MITI-91028 format. One record per atom (N, C-alpha, C): residue number from 0; residue in three letters; chain; atom name; x, y, z. Coordinates in steps of 0.05 Angstrom, whole numbers. Layout:
N
+-----+------+------+------+--------+--------+--------+
! pos ! code ! unit ! site !     xx !     yy !     zz !
+-----+------+------+------+--------+--------+--------+
! NUM !  ALA !    A !   CA !      X !      Y !      Z !
...
+-----+------+------+------+--------+--------+--------+
// end
This chain:
79
+-----+------+------+------+--------+--------+--------+
! pos ! code ! unit ! site !     xx !     yy !     zz !
+-----+------+------+------+--------+--------+--------+
!   0 !  LEU !    A !    N !   -236 !   -520 !   -107 !
!   0 !  LEU !    A !   CA !   -242 !   -491 !   -105 !
!   0 !  LEU !    A !    C !   -258 !   -483 !   -130 !
!   1 !  ALA !    A !    N !   -280 !   -469 !   -126 !
!   1 !  ALA !    A !   CA !   -297 !   -460 !   -148 !
!   1 !  ALA !    A !    C !   -305 !   -431 !   -144 !
!   2 !  PHE !    A !    N !   -309 !   -417 !   -166 !
!   2 !  PHE !    A !   CA !   -317 !   -390 !   -166 !
!   2 !  PHE !    A !    C !   -348 !   -388 !   -169 !
!   3 !  VAL !    A !    N !   -360 !   -369 !   -156 !
!   3 !  VAL !    A !   CA !   -389 !   -365 !   -158 !
!   3 !  VAL !    A !    C !   -394 !   -347 !   -182 !
!   4 !  GLY !    A !    N !   -415 !   -353 !   -198 !
!   4 !  GLY !    A !   CA !   -422 !   -337 !   -221 !
!   4 !  GLY !    A !    C !   -417 !   -351 !   -247 !
!   5 !  PRO !    A !    N !   -423 !   -338 !   -269 !
!   5 !  PRO !    A !   CA !   -419 !   -350 !   -295 !
!   5 !  PRO !    A !    C !   -390 !   -355 !   -300 !
!   6 !  SER !    A !    N !   -385 !   -377 !   -314 !
!   6 !  SER !    A !   CA !   -357 !   -383 !   -321 !
!   6 !  SER !    A !    C !   -345 !   -362 !   -339 !
!   7 !  ALA !    A !    N !   -321 !   -355 !   -335 !
!   7 !  ALA !    A !   CA !   -308 !   -334 !   -351 !
!   7 !  ALA !    A !    C !   -299 !   -347 !   -378 !
!   8 !  GLN !    A !    N !   -308 !   -335 !   -399 !
!   8 !  GLN !    A !   CA !   -300 !   -345 !   -426 !
!   8 !  GLN !    A !    C !   -278 !   -326 !   -436 !
!   9 !  PRO !    A !    N !   -259 !   -337 !   -450 !
!   9 !  PRO !    A !   CA !   -239 !   -319 !   -462 !
!   9 !  PRO !    A !    C !   -252 !   -301 !   -483 !
!  10 !  ALA !    A !    N !   -240 !   -278 !   -487 !
!  10 !  ALA !    A !   CA !   -250 !   -258 !   -506 !
!  10 !  ALA !    A !    C !   -252 !   -270 !   -534 !
!  11 !  VAL !    A !    N !   -234 !   -287 !   -541 !
!  11 !  VAL !    A !   CA !   -234 !   -300 !   -568 !
!  11 !  VAL !    A !    C !   -260 !   -316 !   -572 !
!  12 !  ALA !    A !    N !   -267 !   -331 !   -551 !
!  12 !  ALA !    A !   CA !   -291 !   -348 !   -553 !
!  12 !  ALA !    A !    C !   -316 !   -332 !   -555 !
!  13 !  ARG !    A !    N !   -316 !   -307 !   -545 !
!  13 !  ARG !    A !   CA !   -340 !   -290 !   -546 !
!  13 !  ARG !    A !    C !   -340 !   -273 !   -571 !
!  14 !  GLY !    A !    N !   -319 !   -275 !   -588 !
!  14 !  GLY !    A !   CA !   -318 !   -259 !   -613 !
!  14 !  GLY !    A !    C !   -312 !   -230 !   -608 !
!  15 !  LEU !    A !    N !   -298 !   -223 !   -587 !
!  15 !  LEU !    A !   CA !   -292 !   -195 !   -581 !
!  15 !  LEU !    A !    C !   -264 !   -186 !   -588 !
!  16 !  VAL !    A !    N !   -249 !   -202 !   -602 !
!  16 !  VAL !    A !   CA !   -222 !   -195 !   -610 !
!  16 !  VAL !    A !    C !   -223 !   -184 !   -638 !
!  17 !  ALA !    A !    N !   -209 !   -162 !   -643 !
!  17 !  ALA !    A !   CA !   -208 !   -150 !   -669 !
!  17 !  ALA !    A !    C !   -196 !   -169 !   -689 !
!  18 !  ALA !    A !    N !   -206 !   -168 !   -714 !
!  18 !  ALA !    A !   CA !   -195 !   -185 !   -735 !
!  18 !  ALA !    A !    C !   -167 !   -177 !   -741 !
!  19 !  ARG !    A !    N !   -151 !   -196 !   -747 !
!  19 !  ARG !    A !   CA !   -123 !   -190 !   -755 !
!  19 !  ARG !    A !    C !   -123 !   -187 !   -785 !
!  20 !  VAL !    A !    N !   -114 !   -164 !   -794 !
!  20 !  VAL !    A !   CA !   -112 !   -158 !   -822 !
!  20 !  VAL !    A !    C !    -84 !   -149 !   -829 !
!  21 !  SER !    A !    N !    -77 !   -151 !   -855 !
!  21 !  SER !    A !   CA !    -51 !   -144 !   -863 !
!  21 !  SER !    A !    C !    -48 !   -113 !   -866 !
!  22 !  ALA !    A !    N !    -23 !   -104 !   -866 !
!  22 !  ALA !    A !   CA !    -18 !    -76 !   -870 !
!  22 !  ALA !    A !    C !    -27 !    -66 !   -897 !
!  23 !  ASP !    A !    N !    -26 !    -84 !   -917 !
!  23 !  ASP !    A !   CA !    -35 !    -78 !   -944 !
!  23 !  ASP !    A !    C !    -65 !    -72 !   -944 !
!  24 !  TYR !    A !    N !    -80 !    -88 !   -930 !
!  24 !  TYR !    A !   CA !   -109 !    -84 !   -928 !
!  24 !  TYR !    A !    C !   -116 !    -58 !   -915 !
!  25 !  LEU !    A !    N !   -101 !    -51 !   -893 !
!  25 !  LEU !    A !   CA !   -106 !    -26 !   -880 !
!  25 !  LEU !    A !    C !    -99 !     -2 !   -898 !
!  26 !  GLU !    A !    N !    -79 !     -5 !   -914 !
!  26 !  GLU !    A !   CA !    -71 !     16 !   -933 !
!  26 !  GLU !    A !    C !    -93 !     21 !   -953 !
!  27 !  ARG !    A !    N !   -105 !      0 !   -963 !
!  27 !  ARG !    A !   CA !   -127 !      2 !   -983 !
!  27 !  ARG !    A !    C !   -153 !     12 !   -971 !
!  28 !  GLN !    A !    N !   -160 !      0 !   -948 !
!  28 !  GLN !    A !   CA !   -187 !      5 !   -937 !
!  28 !  GLN !    A !    C !   -188 !     26 !   -914 !
!  29 !  GLY !    A !    N !   -165 !     33 !   -904 !
!  29 !  GLY !    A !   CA !   -165 !     51 !   -880 !
!  29 !  GLY !    A !    C !   -170 !     80 !   -888 !
!  30 !  PRO !    A !    N !   -172 !     97 !   -868 !
!  30 !  PRO !    A !   CA !   -176 !    126 !   -873 !
!  30 !  PRO !    A !    C !   -153 !    138 !   -889 !
!  31 !  LYS !    A !    N !   -160 !    157 !   -906 !
!  31 !  LYS !    A !   CA !   -140 !    171 !   -922 !
!  31 !  LYS !    A !    C !   -136 !    199 !   -911 !
!  32 !  ASP !    A !    N !   -114 !    212 !   -918 !
!  32 !  ASP !    A !   CA !   -108 !    239 !   -909 !
!  32 !  ASP !    A !    C !   -128 !    259 !   -920 !
!  33 !  ALA !    A !    N !   -139 !    253 !   -944 !
!  33 !  ALA !    A !   CA !   -157 !    271 !   -957 !
!  33 !  ALA !    A !    C !   -186 !    269 !   -946 !
!  34 !  ASP !    A !    N !   -192 !    250 !   -929 !
!  34 !  ASP !    A !   CA !   -219 !    247 !   -918 !
!  34 !  ASP !    A !    C !   -225 !    271 !   -900 !
!  35 !  VAL !    A !    N !   -247 !    283 !   -904 !
!  35 !  VAL !    A !   CA !   -256 !    306 !   -888 !
!  35 !  VAL !    A !    C !   -278 !    297 !   -869 !
!  36 !  PRO !    A !    N !   -275 !    301 !   -843 !
!  36 !  PRO !    A !   CA !   -297 !    293 !   -824 !
!  36 !  PRO !    A !    C !   -323 !    307 !   -831 !
!  37 !  PHE !    A !    N !   -345 !    293 !   -828 !
!  37 !  PHE !    A !   CA !   -371 !    306 !   -834 !
!  37 !  PHE !    A !    C !   -391 !    299 !   -812 !
!  38 !  THR !    A !    N !   -411 !    316 !   -810 !
!  38 !  THR !    A !   CA !   -432 !    312 !   -791 !
!  38 !  THR !    A !    C !   -458 !    307 !   -807 !
!  39 !  PRO !    A !    N !   -470 !    284 !   -805 !
!  39 !  PRO !    A !   CA !   -495 !    279 !   -820 !
!  39 !  PRO !    A !    C !   -517 !    297 !   -810 !
!  40 !  THR !    A !    N !   -534 !    306 !   -828 !
!  40 !  THR !    A !   CA !   -557 !    322 !   -821 !
!  40 !  THR !    A !    C !   -582 !    308 !   -830 !
!  41 !  GLY !    A !    N !   -603 !    311 !   -815 !
!  41 !  GLY !    A !   CA !   -628 !    299 !   -821 !
!  41 !  GLY !    A !    C !   -646 !    318 !   -836 !
!  42 !  GLY !    A !    N !   -668 !    309 !   -845 !
!  42 !  GLY !    A !   CA !   -688 !    327 !   -858 !
!  42 !  GLY !    A !    C !   -686 !    328 !   -888 !
!  43 !  GLY !    A !    N !   -667 !    314 !   -900 !
!  43 !  GLY !    A !   CA !   -665 !    314 !   -929 !
!  43 !  GLY !    A !    C !   -682 !    292 !   -941 !
!  44 !  PRO !    A !    N !   -682 !    290 !   -967 !
!  44 !  PRO !    A !   CA !   -699 !    269 !   -980 !
!  44 !  PRO !    A !    C !   -688 !    241 !   -973 !
!  45 !  GLU !    A !    N !   -706 !    222 !   -970 !
!  45 !  GLU !    A !   CA !   -698 !    195 !   -964 !
!  45 !  GLU !    A !    C !   -695 !    180 !   -990 !
!  46 !  HIS !    A !    N !   -674 !    164 !   -993 !
!  46 !  HIS !    A !   CA !   -669 !    148 !  -1017 !
!  46 !  HIS !    A !    C !   -669 !    119 !  -1010 !
!  47 !  GLN !    A !    N !   -685 !    104 !  -1024 !
!  47 !  GLN !    A !   CA !   -685 !     75 !  -1020 !
!  47 !  GLN !    A !    C !   -667 !     62 !  -1041 !
!  48 !  VAL !    A !    N !   -650 !     44 !  -1032 !
!  48 !  VAL !    A !   CA !   -631 !     30 !  -1050 !
!  48 !  VAL !    A !    C !   -636 !      1 !  -1049 !
!  49 !  VAL !    A !    N !   -637 !    -12 !  -1073 !
!  49 !  VAL !    A !   CA !   -640 !    -41 !  -1074 !
!  49 !  VAL !    A !    C !   -615 !    -52 !  -1088 !
!  50 !  TYR !    A !    N !   -600 !    -70 !  -1075 !
!  50 !  TYR !    A !   CA !   -577 !    -82 !  -1087 !
!  50 !  TYR !    A !    C !   -585 !   -107 !  -1101 !
!  51 !  LYS !    A !    N !   -578 !   -110 !  -1126 !
!  51 !  LYS !    A !   CA !   -587 !   -132 !  -1142 !
!  51 !  LYS !    A !    C !   -567 !   -156 !  -1140 !
!  52 !  LYS !    A !    N !   -542 !   -150 !  -1134 !
!  52 !  LYS !    A !   CA !   -523 !   -172 !  -1132 !
!  52 !  LYS !    A !    C !   -500 !   -163 !  -1114 !
!  53 !  ARG !    A !    N !   -484 !   -182 !  -1105 !
!  53 !  ARG !    A !   CA !   -461 !   -176 !  -1089 !
!  53 !  ARG !    A !    C !   -436 !   -183 !  -1105 !
!  54 !  PRO !    A !    N !   -415 !   -169 !  -1103 !
!  54 !  PRO !    A !   CA !   -410 !   -145 !  -1088 !
!  54 !  PRO !    A !    C !   -424 !   -121 !  -1101 !
!  55 !  PHE !    A !    N !   -432 !   -102 !  -1086 !
!  55 !  PHE !    A !   CA !   -448 !    -80 !  -1096 !
!  55 !  PHE !    A !    C !   -433 !    -54 !  -1102 !
!  56 !  GLY !    A !    N !   -406 !    -55 !  -1101 !
!  56 !  GLY !    A !   CA !   -390 !    -33 !  -1111 !
!  56 !  GLY !    A !    C !   -380 !    -13 !  -1091 !
!  57 !  ILE !    A !    N !   -387 !    -14 !  -1066 !
!  57 !  ILE !    A !   CA !   -376 !      4 !  -1046 !
!  57 !  ILE !    A !    C !   -350 !     -8 !  -1035 !
!  58 !  LEU !    A !    N !   -328 !      5 !  -1042 !
!  58 !  LEU !    A !   CA !   -302 !     -5 !  -1034 !
!  58 !  LEU !    A !    C !   -294 !      5 !  -1006 !
!  59 !  ARG !    A !    N !   -301 !     30 !  -1000 !
!  59 !  ARG !    A !   CA !   -293 !     42 !   -975 !
!  59 !  ARG !    A !    C !   -314 !     63 !   -967 !
!  60 !  TYR !    A !    N !   -320 !     64 !   -941 !
!  60 !  TYR !    A !   CA !   -339 !     85 !   -932 !
!  60 !  TYR !    A !    C !   -327 !     98 !   -907 !
!  61 !  GLN !    A !    N !   -338 !    122 !   -900 !
!  61 !  GLN !    A !   CA !   -328 !    136 !   -877 !
!  61 !  GLN !    A !    C !   -352 !    141 !   -859 !
!  62 !  PRO !    A !    N !   -350 !    132 !   -833 !
!  62 !  PRO !    A !   CA !   -373 !    138 !   -815 !
!  62 !  PRO !    A !    C !   -374 !    167 !   -808 !
!  63 !  GLY !    A !    N !   -398 !    177 !   -802 !
!  63 !  GLY !    A !   CA !   -402 !    205 !   -794 !
!  63 !  GLY !    A !    C !   -395 !    209 !   -765 !
!  64 !  ALA !    A !    N !   -397 !    234 !   -756 !
!  64 !  ALA !    A !   CA !   -391 !    241 !   -729 !
!  64 !  ALA !    A !    C !   -409 !    226 !   -710 !
!  65 !  GLY !    A !    N !   -398 !    215 !   -689 !
!  65 !  GLY !    A !   CA !   -414 !    199 !   -669 !
!  65 !  GLY !    A !    C !   -423 !    173 !   -681 !
!  66 !  MET !    A !    N !   -410 !    164 !   -702 !
!  66 !  MET !    A !   CA !   -417 !    138 !   -715 !
!  66 !  MET !    A !    C !   -446 !    138 !   -725 !
!  67 !  LYS !    A !    N !   -456 !    162 !   -733 !
!  67 !  LYS !    A !   CA !   -483 !    164 !   -744 !
!  67 !  LYS !    A !    C !   -481 !    171 !   -773 !
!  68 !  GLY !    A !    N !   -494 !    155 !   -790 !
!  68 !  GLY !    A !   CA !   -492 !    160 !   -819 !
!  68 !  GLY !    A !    C !   -466 !    150 !   -830 !
!  69 !  ALA !    A !    N !   -464 !    150 !   -856 !
!  69 !  ALA !    A !   CA !   -439 !    142 !   -870 !
!  69 !  ALA !    A !    C !   -439 !    154 !   -897 !
!  70 !  MET !    A !    N !   -415 !    158 !   -908 !
!  70 !  MET !    A !   CA !   -412 !    168 !   -935 !
!  70 !  MET !    A !    C !   -393 !    149 !   -951 !
!  71 !  ALA !    A !    N !   -402 !    141 !   -975 !
!  71 !  ALA !    A !   CA !   -385 !    124 !   -991 !
!  71 !  ALA !    A !    C !   -362 !    141 !  -1001 !
!  72 !  MET !    A !    N !   -337 !    131 !   -997 !
!  72 !  MET !    A !   CA !   -313 !    146 !  -1005 !
!  72 !  MET !    A !    C !   -302 !    135 !  -1031 !
!  73 !  GLU !    A !    N !   -304 !    110 !  -1036 !
!  73 !  GLU !    A !   CA !   -294 !     98 !  -1061 !
!  73 !  GLU !    A !    C !   -314 !     77 !  -1071 !
!  74 !  ILE !    A !    N !   -322 !     80 !  -1096 !
!  74 !  ILE !    A !   CA !   -342 !     61 !  -1107 !
!  74 !  ILE !    A !    C !   -332 !     51 !  -1134 !
!  75 !  ILE !    A !    N !   -344 !     29 !  -1143 !
!  75 !  ILE !    A !   CA !   -341 !     19 !  -1170 !
!  75 !  ILE !    A !    C !   -367 !     25 !  -1184 !
!  76 !  PRO !    A !    N !   -367 !     42 !  -1205 !
!  76 !  PRO !    A !   CA !   -392 !     50 !  -1217 !
!  76 !  PRO !    A !    C !   -409 !     26 !  -1228 !
!  77 !  LYS !    A !    N !   -396 !      7 !  -1240 !
!  77 !  LYS !    A !   CA !   -411 !    -17 !  -1249 !
!  77 !  LYS !    A !    C !   -397 !    -41 !  -1237 !
!  78 !  SER !    A !    N !   -412 !    -55 !  -1220 !
!  78 !  SER !    A !   CA !   -400 !    -79 !  -1208 !
!  78 !  SER !    A !    C !   -413 !   -104 !  -1220 !
+-----+------+------+------+--------+--------+--------+
// end
């Protein structure tokens, strides 16, 4: 007995399963109560950034409304 069409691959094989992380990681990197939702606006000055080395100091960021734009929430001034 055979099925017609592409063979079904498990979600793990296709890379569609969320990464398993510890509760400690989620506490450090997850959203905080003090985070205020924001809506990115266009029309401001454009800034070009060049990263000279990795890691580049952004510890945590927050995506904007509709997953457009982002704001750095925690940074390391000198990495």
